N, C-alpha and C positions, 0 to 999 in steps of 0.2 A: 421640263416641268409638269408635274401631274397634281390634279387639287382632288382629292376625293372626301365627301361628307358621308360621316356615318352615325348612326343614332346619336354618340357621344360624344364625338370628335370631328374634326376637319384634318385632314392628313395633306401635307404639303410634300410632294418628292421632289429632288431636285437634284441635278447632276453634280457627282462627287468634285468637279471644277469649279463650282461657286465659290466665288471670293467669300471667306468667312466673314471679315467684317464689315460687309455689306449685307450679307443675313443676318449678321449680329444686330446692324443699325434697324432692320426690317423688324426683328423681334422684338426690339427694344419699343419700335413706334408701334405696333400690333398691341403689347403690354399696358402703353401709356394710353390706347385709344380704350384698352378695355377698364382701366382703372378708374379713369376721369368720366368715362362715358355715365356713371352713377352720380359726380360729383353734385352736390346743390351750390358750392362755391360760386360767388360773383368773382367777376376782374377785379372788384375794388376788394374785397378779401383776398386775392391769390397777390395783388400788388403789395397790401399791408404784409403779408407773410414773407416776401421777397424782401422789402424793407428791413423788416425784423431779422432774418438769415443772415442780411448783410451787417449789419450792425452788430450782431453777436460776431460774426466772423471778424471783422475788424478789432472788437474788444481782445477777442482771444492772438488776432496778431498783434497788436500792437501792446500785450501783456511780453511776447514774445522777443518783440524787437527792442523795447524800453526796458532793461533790466539793471 
């Protein structure tokens, strides 16, 4: 593995034998860290959002199940 920093980016070189799923998980985590680093949301805000998403998902599923 080789990590190189330029003025505009960081380049990571990995062997072609690297497991793609593991690499995708690492990239997803790096993207998550990048996106959430500037978030002003509190844990309470996140918990409320999760609750609303779950409630909406259940309503959609319920409509499909009860026809």
